[in-house]
C-alpha positions as CSV (number, residue, x, y, z in Angstrom):
1,M,114.0,67.0,32.9
2,L,117.3,66.7,35.2
3,G,118.8,64.2,32.6
4,W,121.1,66.8,31.5
5,L,123.0,67.3,35.0
6,P,126.4,65.3,35.4
7,D,126.6,62.5,37.6
8,D,127.6,62.5,41.5
9,D,131.5,62.0,40.4
10,A,131.3,65.3,39.0
11,A,129.9,67.2,41.6
12,K,132.9,65.9,44.2
13,P,135.8,68.1,44.9
14,G,137.9,69.0,41.6
15,G,134.9,68.5,39.3
16,Y,133.6,71.0,37.3
17,C,130.2,71.5,39.2
18,S,132.0,71.9,43.0
19,A,131.3,74.8,44.8
20,V,134.2,77.5,45.5
21,D,135.1,76.9,49.1
22,L,134.5,80.4,50.7
23,E,134.9,79.0,54.1
24,A,136.7,81.3,56.8
25,R,139.8,80.0,58.3
26,P,142.0,80.8,61.5
27,L,144.1,83.7,61.2
28,A,147.3,83.9,63.2
29,K,147.3,86.2,66.4
30,A,148.9,89.0,65.2
31,G,147.4,88.9,61.7
32,R,144.0,88.3,63.3
33,Q,144.3,91.5,65.9
34,R,145.9,93.6,62.7
35,L,142.6,92.7,60.7
36,I,140.2,93.9,64.2
37,A,142.2,97.2,64.3
38,S,141.4,98.0,60.9
39,V,138.1,96.7,61.3
40,V,136.7,98.7,64.1
41,S,138.8,101.4,62.7
42,R,137.0,101.4,59.3
43,R,132.9,100.9,60.2
44,R,131.3,101.2,63.3
45,I,131.4,97.6,65.1
46,G,129.2,97.9,68.2
47,S,129.5,93.8,69.9
48,Q,131.6,90.9,69.5
49,L,128.9,89.2,67.4
50,E,128.9,92.0,64.6
51,L,133.1,92.0,65.4
52,A,132.8,87.9,64.3
53,E,130.7,88.8,61.4
54,A,133.2,91.1,60.3
55,L,135.7,88.9,60.4
56,S,134.0,86.1,58.4
57,R,133.2,88.0,55.6
58,A,137.0,89.0,55.7
59,G,137.9,85.4,55.8
60,C,139.1,84.9,59.3
61,S,137.2,82.3,61.4
62,V,137.2,83.0,65.0
63,T,135.5,81.7,68.6
64,Q,133.5,84.2,70.6
65,A,136.4,83.7,73.6
66,T,139.1,84.3,70.8
67,I,137.3,87.8,70.3
68,S,136.7,88.7,73.6
69,R,140.2,87.8,74.6
70,D,141.3,90.1,71.1
71,I,139.5,93.0,72.4
72,R,140.9,93.1,75.8
73,E,144.6,92.3,74.5
74,L,143.6,95.2,71.9
75,R,142.5,97.3,75.0
76,L,139.2,98.3,72.6
77,E,137.3,101.1,73.9
78,K,133.5,100.7,74.1
79,T,132.1,104.1,72.8
80,S,129.5,106.1,70.8
81,D,129.0,107.4,67.3
82,A,127.7,110.5,66.4
83,L,124.5,109.3,66.7
84,G,125.0,107.4,70.2
85,R,125.0,104.2,68.6
86,P,127.7,101.7,70.5
87,R,130.9,100.9,68.7
88,Y,134.3,99.4,69.5
89,A,137.4,102.0,68.7
90,M,141.6,102.1,69.2
91,P,142.2,103.2,72.3
92,G,143.2,106.6,72.5
93,R,141.1,107.8,69.3
94,G,139.3,110.6,70.9
95,A,142.3,112.9,71.3
96,R,143.9,113.6,67.8
97,R,146.7,113.1,67.1
98,D,149.6,114.8,65.2
99,P,148.5,113.9,60.9
100,R,152.1,113.2,61.0
101,D,152.4,110.5,63.6
102,S,149.1,108.7,62.5
103,L,150.8,108.7,58.9
104,N,154.0,107.0,60.2
105,G,152.1,104.8,62.9
106,V,150.0,103.5,59.9
107,L,152.6,103.1,57.7
108,R,155.0,101.5,60.3
109,Q,152.2,99.0,61.2
110,F,150.5,97.9,58.0
111,G,153.0,99.4,54.7
112,V,155.0,96.7,52.9
113,R,156.4,99.3,50.2
114,A,156.1,102.5,48.2
115,T,157.0,102.8,44.6
116,A,157.3,105.8,42.5
117,A,155.3,105.7,38.8
118,Q,155.3,108.6,36.9
119,N,153.5,111.1,39.2
120,I,151.9,108.6,41.0
121,V,153.1,106.8,44.0
122,V,151.7,103.1,44.4
123,V,151.6,102.4,48.5
124,Q,151.3,98.6,48.7
125,S,149.8,97.3,52.2
126,E,148.5,94.6,54.3
127,L,144.8,93.7,53.2
128,G,142.4,96.1,54.4
129,T,144.7,98.6,55.1
130,A,145.2,100.8,52.4
131,P,142.1,102.9,53.5
132,A,143.6,103.5,56.5
133,I,146.6,104.6,54.7
134,A,144.8,107.0,52.2
135,R,142.8,108.7,55.2
136,A,145.9,109.3,57.3
137,L,147.5,111.2,53.8
138,D,144.5,113.1,53.5
139,R,144.7,114.2,57.0
140,L,148.1,115.4,56.2
141,E,147.4,117.7,53.7
142,H,150.8,117.5,52.2
143,P,151.7,120.3,49.6
144,K,153.4,117.6,47.2
145,I,149.9,115.4,47.2
146,V,146.9,116.4,44.6
147,G,144.5,113.1,46.2
148,T,144.5,109.6,47.0
149,L,142.7,106.6,46.0
150,A,142.6,103.4,48.1
151,G,141.9,100.1,47.4
152,D,142.1,96.8,49.8
153,D,145.7,96.6,49.9
154,T,146.8,99.3,47.4
155,C,146.8,103.2,47.9
156,L,147.3,105.5,44.8
157,V,148.9,109.0,46.2
158,V,148.7,111.5,43.2
159,T,151.2,114.2,42.8
160,S,151.8,117.2,40.5
161,G,155.1,115.4,38.9
162,S,157.1,112.6,38.7
163,A,160.0,114.5,40.9
164,D,157.1,115.2,43.7
165,A,156.4,111.4,43.0
166,R,160.1,110.6,43.8
167,A,160.0,112.5,47.2
168,M,157.2,111.2,48.1
169,A,158.1,107.7,47.8
170,R,161.2,108.1,49.1
171,E,159.4,110.0,52.4
172,L,156.4,107.0,52.5
173,S,159.6,104.3,52.6
174,S,161.5,106.0,54.7
175,A,158.2,105.8,57.4
176,I,157.8,102.2,56.3
177,G,161.0,101.3,57.7
């Protein structure tokens, strides 16, 4: 009862039955290390294997030797979470930084642009970094910010009005550089 299936030519690349290629690809060192920093900042990663799997899900193929070298170069620290489980953390994450410094650092490193649209500021960033930007903005407790909403590479900053949005866009753009 398989007579309805197309012949083998249709299953070749470019045919209408070919599978979508979701295979992970190598990423340049700087981009890979930014991705690693983002991943370990957003979720508990307790081993090199877990990090390799997280990177693969993000579309980055990498060898164990490369992960080991990146961990060393990024100076990731092996700590424990609140439940005592092991996890990697960015260096110096134990000491609380000034929220303004944290925001400026994350915007300088990952921010692309900030644009006002009515009472909203649209902050575009590197893939996977918008949650870190939103978190930094929330910790800032800025009087002009009503709230934030983050996707993968876009953070929406809600303000009370268009004048506040324009002022926030200027402030965030300045931090982006």
